[in-house]
N, CA, C and O atoms as CSV, one atom per row, in Angstrom:
chain,resi,resn,atom,element,x,y,z
A,1,UNK,N,N,1.282,-1.620,-0.126
A,1,UNK,CA,C,0.024,0.136,-0.172
A,1,UNK,C,C,1.115,1.107,0.042
A,1,UNK,O,O,1.083,2.136,-0.633
A,2,UNK,N,N,2.230,0.900,1.019
A,2,UNK,CA,C,3.295,2.513,0.856
A,2,UNK,C,C,3.404,2.986,-0.756
A,2,UNK,O,O,2.952,4.012,-1.266
A,3,UNK,N,N,4.284,1.705,-1.487
A,3,UNK,CA,C,4.431,1.766,-2.385
A,3,UNK,C,C,3.732,2.715,-3.142
A,3,UNK,O,O,4.142,3.846,-3.399
A,4,UNK,N,N,2.163,1.996,-3.661
A,4,UNK,CA,C,1.380,2.795,-4.578
A,4,UNK,C,C,0.809,3.875,-3.748
A,4,UNK,O,O,-0.410,3.982,-3.875
A,5,UNK,N,N,1.455,4.827,-2.808
A,5,UNK,CA,C,0.908,5.873,-2.015
A,5,UNK,C,C,1.061,7.299,-2.125
A,5,UNK,O,O,0.525,8.407,-2.114
A,6,UNK,N,N,2.806,6.157,-2.315
A,6,UNK,CA,C,4.337,7.178,-2.869
A,6,UNK,C,C,4.018,7.145,-4.490
A,6,UNK,O,O,4.159,8.173,-5.152
A,7,UNK,N,N,3.577,5.898,-5.100
A,7,UNK,CA,C,4.045,6.388,-6.539
A,7,UNK,C,C,2.811,7.533,-7.666
A,7,UNK,O,O,3.043,8.215,-8.664
A,8,UNK,N,N,0.971,7.159,-6.538
A,8,UNK,CA,C,0.824,8.224,-6.611
A,8,UNK,C,C,0.650,9.675,-6.497
A,8,UNK,O,O,0.427,10.650,-7.214
A,9,UNK,N,N,0.987,9.180,-4.477
A,9,UNK,CA,C,2.474,11.029,-5.095
A,9,UNK,C,C,2.841,12.087,-5.721
A,9,UNK,O,O,2.578,13.288,-5.784
A,10,UNK,N,N,3.500,11.339,-6.151
A,10,UNK,CA,C,4.661,11.430,-7.101
A,10,UNK,C,C,4.119,11.595,-9.066
A,10,UNK,O,O,4.876,12.084,-9.905
A,11,UNK,N,N,3.107,11.214,-9.297
A,11,UNK,CA,C,2.007,10.978,-9.947
A,11,UNK,C,C,1.536,12.475,-10.082
A,11,UNK,O,O,1.779,13.218,-11.032
A,12,UNK,N,N,0.862,12.753,-9.025
A,12,UNK,CA,C,0.117,13.507,-8.624
A,12,UNK,C,C,1.101,15.009,-9.119
A,12,UNK,O,O,0.846,15.736,-10.079
A,13,UNK,N,N,2.524,15.200,-7.902
A,13,UNK,CA,C,3.340,16.061,-7.839
A,13,UNK,C,C,3.977,16.327,-9.866
A,13,UNK,O,O,4.288,17.305,-10.547
A,14,UNK,N,N,3.903,15.167,-10.044
A,14,UNK,CA,C,4.461,15.637,-11.301
A,14,UNK,C,C,3.022,16.279,-12.893
A,14,UNK,O,O,3.346,16.949,-13.874
A,15,UNK,N,N,2.379,16.047,-12.753
A,15,UNK,CA,C,1.099,15.425,-13.469
A,15,UNK,C,C,0.764,17.039,-13.139
A,15,UNK,O,O,0.899,18.049,-13.829
A,16,UNK,N,N,0.329,16.855,-11.950
A,16,UNK,CA,C,-1.265,18.011,-11.791
A,16,UNK,C,C,0.156,19.889,-11.145
A,16,UNK,O,O,0.840,19.804,-10.126
A,17,UNK,N,N,0.166,20.825,-11.801
A,17,UNK,CA,C,0.422,21.542,-11.332
A,17,UNK,C,C,-0.709,22.598,-9.699
A,17,UNK,O,O,-0.754,23.690,-9.131
A,18,UNK,N,N,-1.083,21.821,-9.698
A,18,UNK,CA,C,-2.362,22.418,-8.303
A,18,UNK,C,C,-1.609,21.808,-7.042
A,18,UNK,O,O,-1.110,22.154,-5.971
A,19,UNK,N,N,-1.802,20.853,-7.712
A,19,UNK,CA,C,-1.142,19.792,-6.169
A,19,UNK,C,C,0.656,19.747,-6.150
A,19,UNK,O,O,1.404,19.126,-5.395
A,20,UNK,N,N,0.950,20.610,-7.227
A,20,UNK,CA,C,2.577,20.440,-6.752
A,20,UNK,C,C,2.381,21.780,-6.078
A,20,UNK,O,O,2.658,21.862,-4.881
A,21,UNK,N,N,1.799,23.145,-6.920
A,21,UNK,CA,C,2.092,24.405,-5.917
A,21,UNK,C,C,2.069,24.143,-3.427
A,21,UNK,O,O,2.741,24.647,-2.527
A,22,UNK,N,N,1.330,23.495,-3.451
A,22,UNK,CA,C,0.246,23.578,-2.344
A,22,UNK,C,C,1.053,22.163,-1.958
A,22,UNK,O,O,0.639,21.521,-0.993
A,23,UNK,N,N,2.593,21.519,-2.970
A,23,UNK,CA,C,2.172,20.989,-1.645
A,23,UNK,C,C,4.117,21.619,-1.211
A,23,UNK,O,O,4.722,21.498,-0.146
A,24,UNK,N,N,4.674,22.375,-2.773
A,24,UNK,CA,C,6.023,23.542,-2.347
A,24,UNK,C,C,4.917,24.476,-1.404
A,24,UNK,O,O,5.809,25.197,-0.958
A,25,UNK,N,N,3.856,24.945,-0.848
A,25,UNK,CA,C,4.056,25.994,-0.340
A,25,UNK,C,C,4.158,25.689,0.759
A,25,UNK,O,O,5.005,26.341,1.368
A,26,UNK,N,N,3.282,24.420,1.708
A,26,UNK,CA,C,3.333,23.011,2.770
A,26,UNK,C,C,5.126,23.217,3.389
A,26,UNK,O,O,5.860,23.551,4.318
A,27,UNK,N,N,5.005,22.643,1.831
A,27,UNK,CA,C,6.795,22.222,2.344
A,27,UNK,C,C,7.568,23.932,2.849
A,27,UNK,O,O,8.395,23.787,3.750
A,28,UNK,N,N,7.385,25.391,2.389
A,28,UNK,CA,C,7.716,26.214,2.251
A,28,UNK,C,C,7.649,27.055,3.733
A,28,UNK,O,O,8.534,27.753,4.229
A,29,UNK,N,N,5.818,26.638,4.452
A,29,UNK,CA,C,5.196,27.240,5.481
A,29,UNK,C,C,6.069,25.058,6.895
A,29,UNK,O,O,6.115,25.055,8.125
A,30,UNK,N,N,6.351,24.249,6.295
A,30,UNK,CA,C,6.554,23.803,7.712
A,30,UNK,C,C,8.580,24.212,7.680
A,30,UNK,O,O,9.163,23.395,8.393
A,31,UNK,N,N,9.425,25.107,7.106
A,31,UNK,CA,C,10.529,24.883,6.612
A,31,UNK,C,C,10.450,25.717,7.486
A,31,UNK,O,O,11.445,25.642,8.208
A,32,UNK,N,N,9.214,27.104,8.043
A,32,UNK,CA,C,9.604,28.793,8.436
A,32,UNK,C,C,9.229,27.344,9.924
A,32,UNK,O,O,10.339,26.812,9.891
A,33,UNK,N,N,8.510,26.610,10.924
A,33,UNK,CA,C,8.054,25.910,11.898
A,33,UNK,C,C,8.905,25.226,12.009
A,33,UNK,O,O,8.661,25.222,13.215
A,34,UNK,N,N,10.047,24.350,11.901
A,34,UNK,CA,C,10.153,24.051,11.987
A,34,UNK,C,C,11.519,25.097,12.285
A,34,UNK,O,O,11.826,24.876,13.456
A,35,UNK,N,N,12.181,25.830,11.878
A,35,UNK,CA,C,13.189,26.619,12.135
A,35,UNK,C,C,12.421,28.190,12.896
A,35,UNK,O,O,12.835,29.320,12.636
A,36,UNK,N,N,11.951,28.069,13.279
A,36,UNK,CA,C,11.077,28.511,15.002
A,36,UNK,C,C,11.182,27.586,15.983
A,36,UNK,O,O,11.498,28.007,17.096
A,37,UNK,N,N,10.974,26.305,15.826
A,37,UNK,CA,C,10.838,24.922,17.043
A,37,UNK,C,C,12.673,25.054,17.335
A,37,UNK,O,O,13.557,25.170,18.184
A,38,UNK,N,N,12.502,24.986,16.552
A,38,UNK,CA,C,13.993,24.142,16.259
A,38,UNK,C,C,15.447,25.973,17.266
A,38,UNK,O,O,16.351,26.123,18.088
A,39,UNK,N,N,14.805,26.551,16.546
A,39,UNK,CA,C,15.785,27.415,17.476
A,39,UNK,C,C,15.204,27.407,18.477
A,39,UNK,O,O,15.617,26.591,19.300
A,40,UNK,N,N,14.124,28.192,18.845
A,40,UNK,CA,C,13.354,27.997,20.620
A,40,UNK,C,C,13.868,26.910,21.440
A,40,UNK,O,O,14.391,27.110,22.536
A,41,UNK,N,N,13.744,25.937,20.996
A,41,UNK,CA,C,14.638,24.770,22.120
A,41,UNK,C,C,15.654,24.239,22.179
A,41,UNK,O,O,16.104,23.405,22.965
A,42,UNK,N,N,16.418,25.179,20.524
A,42,UNK,CA,C,17.938,25.358,21.605
A,42,UNK,C,C,18.286,26.231,22.206
A,42,UNK,O,O,19.307,26.013,22.858
A,43,UNK,N,N,17.526,27.961,22.350
A,43,UNK,CA,C,17.659,28.068,23.858
A,43,UNK,C,C,17.177,27.933,24.898
A,43,UNK,O,O,17.564,28.483,25.929
A,44,UNK,N,N,16.137,27.081,24.776
A,44,UNK,CA,C,16.044,26.580,25.887
A,44,UNK,C,C,15.394,27.166,27.075
A,44,UNK,O,O,15.699,27.116,28.266
A,45,UNK,N,N,13.667,28.172,25.965
A,45,UNK,CA,C,12.855,28.513,26.135
A,45,UNK,C,C,11.583,28.437,25.186
A,45,UNK,O,O,11.424,28.142,24.001
A,46,UNK,N,N,10.643,28.879,26.350
A,46,UNK,CA,C,8.858,27.652,26.252
A,46,UNK,C,C,8.566,29.392,25.604
A,46,UNK,O,O,9.043,30.520,25.724
A,47,UNK,N,N,7.892,28.955,25.163
A,47,UNK,CA,C,6.165,29.758,23.655
A,47,UNK,C,C,6.294,31.464,24.916
A,47,UNK,O,O,6.553,32.534,24.365
A,48,UNK,N,N,6.091,31.438,26.407
A,48,UNK,CA,C,5.806,31.985,27.155
A,48,UNK,C,C,6.586,33.281,26.948
A,48,UNK,O,O,6.202,34.418,26.675
A,49,UNK,N,N,8.046,32.659,27.206
A,49,UNK,CA,C,8.752,33.195,27.341
A,49,UNK,C,C,9.673,34.252,25.691
A,49,UNK,O,O,10.535,35.127,25.784
A,50,UNK,N,N,9.110,33.754,24.564
A,50,UNK,CA,C,9.998,33.378,23.487
A,50,UNK,C,C,8.733,34.943,23.457
A,50,UNK,O,O,9.218,36.060,23.271
A,51,UNK,N,N,7.187,34.782,23.658
A,51,UNK,CA,C,6.287,35.822,23.133
A,51,UNK,C,C,7.464,36.525,24.664
A,51,UNK,O,O,8.329,37.054,23.966
A,52,UNK,N,N,7.682,36.652,25.367
A,52,UNK,CA,C,7.926,38.160,26.003
A,52,UNK,C,C,9.582,39.413,25.460
A,52,UNK,O,O,9.725,40.633,25.372
A,53,UNK,N,N,10.426,38.285,25.248
A,53,UNK,CA,C,11.316,38.471,24.534
A,53,UNK,C,C,10.519,38.974,23.282
A,53,UNK,O,O,10.357,40.167,23.538
A,54,UNK,N,N,9.996,38.753,22.204
A,54,UNK,CA,C,9.493,38.807,21.266
A,54,UNK,C,C,8.462,40.486,21.493
A,54,UNK,O,O,8.654,41.644,21.123
A,55,UNK,N,N,7.829,40.085,21.951
A,55,UNK,CA,C,6.844,40.883,21.412
A,55,UNK,C,C,5.554,40.456,21.062
A,55,UNK,O,O,4.520,41.099,21.245
A,56,UNK,N,N,5.690,38.967,20.376
A,56,UNK,CA,C,4.564,38.673,19.973
A,56,UNK,C,C,3.746,37.975,20.848
A,56,UNK,O,O,4.318,37.065,21.447
A,57,UNK,N,N,2.018,38.219,21.208
A,57,UNK,CA,C,1.282,36.763,21.642
A,57,UNK,C,C,1.334,35.882,21.442
A,57,UNK,O,O,1.111,35.176,20.459
A,58,UNK,N,N,1.902,35.667,23.118
A,58,UNK,CA,C,2.271,33.102,22.878
A,58,UNK,C,C,0.891,32.761,22.191
A,58,UNK,O,O,1.300,31.902,21.409
A,59,UNK,N,N,-0.026,32.819,22.027
A,59,UNK,CA,C,-0.718,32.488,22.053
A,59,UNK,C,C,-0.812,32.603,20.383
A,59,UNK,O,O,-1.239,31.475,20.134
A,60,UNK,N,N,-0.658,33.361,18.909
A,60,UNK,CA,C,0.493,33.934,18.164
A,60,UNK,C,C,1.023,32.696,17.978
A,60,UNK,O,O,0.406,31.661,17.723
A,61,UNK,N,N,2.532,32.889,18.155
A,61,UNK,CA,C,3.178,31.517,18.615
A,61,UNK,C,C,3.560,30.561,19.128
A,61,UNK,O,O,4.763,30.301,19.170
A,62,UNK,N,N,2.538,29.705,19.710
A,62,UNK,CA,C,1.707,28.801,19.277
A,62,UNK,C,C,1.084,28.329,17.867
A,62,UNK,O,O,1.326,27.197,17.448
A,63,UNK,N,N,0.505,28.974,17.351
A,63,UNK,CA,C,-1.124,29.321,15.967
A,63,UNK,C,C,0.469,28.982,15.006
A,63,UNK,O,O,0.466,28.200,14.056
A,64,UNK,N,N,1.579,29.629,15.412
A,64,UNK,CA,C,2.377,29.614,14.078
A,64,UNK,C,C,3.176,28.040,14.291
A,64,UNK,O,O,3.150,26.979,13.669
A,65,UNK,N,N,3.931,28.579,15.616
A,65,UNK,CA,C,4.291,26.265,16.061
A,65,UNK,C,C,3.918,25.452,15.106
A,65,UNK,O,O,4.713,25.030,14.267
A,66,UNK,N,N,2.138,25.019,15.142
A,66,UNK,CA,C,0.766,24.386,14.454
A,66,UNK,C,C,1.047,24.342,13.064
A,66,UNK,O,O,1.359,23.275,12.536
A,67,UNK,N,N,0.963,25.449,12.393
A,67,UNK,CA,C,0.400,25.834,11.276
A,67,UNK,C,C,0.096,25.801,11.150
A,67,UNK,O,O,-0.331,24.935,10.386
A,68,UNK,N,N,-0.748,27.247,11.903
A,68,UNK,CA,C,-3.408,27.209,11.714
A,68,UNK,C,C,-2.284,29.250,12.152
A,68,UNK,O,O,-2.511,30.133,12.978
A,69,UNK,N,N,-1.569,29.146,11.440
A,69,UNK,CA,C,-1.041,30.699,11.916
A,69,UNK,C,C,0.081,31.021,10.191
A,69,UNK,O,O,0.914,30.176,9.867
A,70,UNK,N,N,-0.137,32.320,9.325
A,70,UNK,CA,C,0.636,33.140,8.035
A,70,UNK,C,C,1.696,34.327,8.793
A,70,UNK,O,O,1.497,35.459,8.353
A,71,UNK,N,N,2.391,34.267,9.474
A,71,UNK,CA,C,3.238,35.111,10.179
A,71,UNK,C,C,3.416,35.927,8.999
A,71,UNK,O,O,3.470,35.511,7.841
A,72,UNK,N,N,3.551,37.788,9.609
A,72,UNK,CA,C,4.015,38.748,7.670
A,72,UNK,C,C,5.471,38.697,8.909
A,72,UNK,O,O,5.746,38.731,10.108
A,73,UNK,N,N,6.012,38.601,7.624
A,73,UNK,CA,C,7.314,38.671,7.931
A,73,UNK,C,C,8.317,39.321,8.668
A,73,UNK,O,O,9.477,38.918,8.745
A,74,UNK,N,N,7.410,41.362,9.768
A,74,UNK,CA,C,7.294,42.086,10.152
A,74,UNK,C,C,7.402,40.978,12.191
A,74,UNK,O,O,8.042,41.291,13.194
A,75,UNK,N,N,6.289,39.531,11.896
A,75,UNK,CA,C,6.234,39.086,13.313
A,75,UNK,C,C,8.111,38.727,13.051
A,75,UNK,O,O,9.076,39.094,13.722
A,76,UNK,N,N,8.015,37.622,11.426
A,76,UNK,CA,C,9.150,37.137,11.328
A,76,UNK,C,C,10.671,36.764,12.421
A,76,UNK,O,O,11.102,35.856,13.130
A,77,UNK,N,N,11.241,38.844,11.724
A,77,UNK,CA,C,11.944,38.818,12.697
A,77,UNK,C,C,11.532,39.517,14.111
A,77,UNK,O,O,12.606,39.606,14.707
A,78,UNK,N,N,10.361,40.135,15.061
A,78,UNK,CA,C,10.684,40.303,15.961
A,78,UNK,C,C,11.228,39.211,16.605
A,78,UNK,O,O,12.095,39.277,17.477
A,79,UNK,N,N,10.285,37.349,15.809
A,79,UNK,CA,C,11.185,36.561,16.861
A,79,UNK,C,C,12.117,36.329,16.277
A,79,UNK,O,O,12.889,35.639,16.944
A,80,UNK,N,N,12.618,36.660,14.908
A,80,UNK,CA,C,14.055,35.868,14.695
A,80,UNK,C,C,14.589,37.092,15.855
A,80,UNK,O,O,15.058,36.455,16.799
A,81,UNK,N,N,14.653,37.989,16.027
A,81,UNK,CA,C,15.243,38.773,16.538
A,81,UNK,C,C,15.449,38.627,18.737
A,81,UNK,O,O,16.153,39.158,19.596
A,82,UNK,N,N,14.227,37.482,18.687
A,82,UNK,CA,C,14.035,37.930,20.273
A,82,UNK,C,C,14.958,37.090,20.141
A,82,UNK,O,O,15.842,37.542,20.868
A,83,UNK,N,N,15.635,35.404,19.319
A,83,UNK,CA,C,16.031,34.184,18.924
A,83,UNK,C,C,17.166,34.695,19.261
A,83,UNK,O,O,17.416,34.514,20.453
A,84,UNK,N,N,18.106,35.372,18.573
A,84,UNK,CA,C,19.600,36.026,18.587
A,84,UNK,C,C,20.051,35.553,17.283
A,84,UNK,O,O,21.108,35.294,16.707
A,85,UNK,N,N,18.314,35.548,16.983
A,85,UNK,CA,C,18.814,35.122,15.193
A,85,UNK,C,C,18.382,35.995,13.884
A,85,UNK,O,O,17.730,37.019,14.087
A,86,UNK,N,N,18.757,35.591,12.406
A,86,UNK,CA,C,17.373,36.476,11.084
A,86,UNK,C,C,17.027,36.336,10.996
A,86,UNK,O,O,16.414,35.593,11.763
A,87,UNK,N,N,16.473,36.804,9.572
A,87,UNK,CA,C,15.292,36.086,9.002
A,87,UNK,C,C,15.984,36.174,7.466
A,87,UNK,O,O,16.442,37.250,7.083
A,88,UNK,N,N,16.028,35.073,6.682
A,88,UNK,CA,C,16.433,35.243,5.383
A,88,UNK,C,C,15.806,34.619,4.227
A,88,UNK,O,O,16.159,33.601,3.631
A,89,UNK,N,N,15.076,35.190,4.062
A,89,UNK,CA,C,14.002,35.092,2.251
A,89,UNK,C,C,14.936,35.848,1.379
A,89,UNK,O,O,15.479,36.953,1.385
A,90,UNK,N,N,14.880,34.436,0.374
A,90,UNK,CA,C,15.671,34.863,-0.931
A,90,UNK,C,C,14.800,33.568,-2.638
A,90,UNK,O,O,14.316,32.440,-2.736
A,91,UNK,N,N,15.053,34.560,-3.418
A,91,UNK,CA,C,13.354,33.465,-4.029
A,91,UNK,C,C,14.607,33.499,-4.604
A,91,UNK,O,O,15.253,34.527,-4.805
A,92,UNK,N,N,15.086,31.925,-4.973
A,92,UNK,CA,C,15.882,30.509,-6.087
A,92,UNK,C,C,14.394,31.388,-7.132
A,92,UNK,O,O,13.316,31.976,-7.035
A,93,UNK,N,N,16.101,30.539,-8.685
A,93,UNK,CA,C,15.240,29.954,-9.708
A,93,UNK,C,C,14.381,28.492,-9.604
A,93,UNK,O,O,14.449,27.826,-8.570
A,94,UNK,N,N,13.830,28.193,-10.388
A,94,UNK,CA,C,13.423,26.667,-10.584
A,94,UNK,C,C,14.215,25.839,-10.898
A,94,UNK,O,O,14.975,26.428,-11.667
A,95,UNK,N,N,14.670,24.411,-10.758
A,95,UNK,CA,C,15.805,23.799,-10.988
A,95,UNK,C,C,13.981,22.611,-11.424
A,95,UNK,O,O,14.081,21.461,-11.852
């Protein structure tokens, strides 16, 4: 079953532009979530502490980490700054 699901996914990704766009968007969002979680855990701070350091509401940080919010660049910069990091967004050619 797993192989057929993987093959179906690969076929859909290859043949369906809308499907491919949605998957790519989710991957980008997942990368942001992982980056925030990893940085917060590396600093060994809670969401509450990150909220206090960044000025971003703890509930909003929770939503971002759960993938239930689309933070603005301004919010990402506040979070990054609180984690002693910067945000880097770049446009790259599609391979």
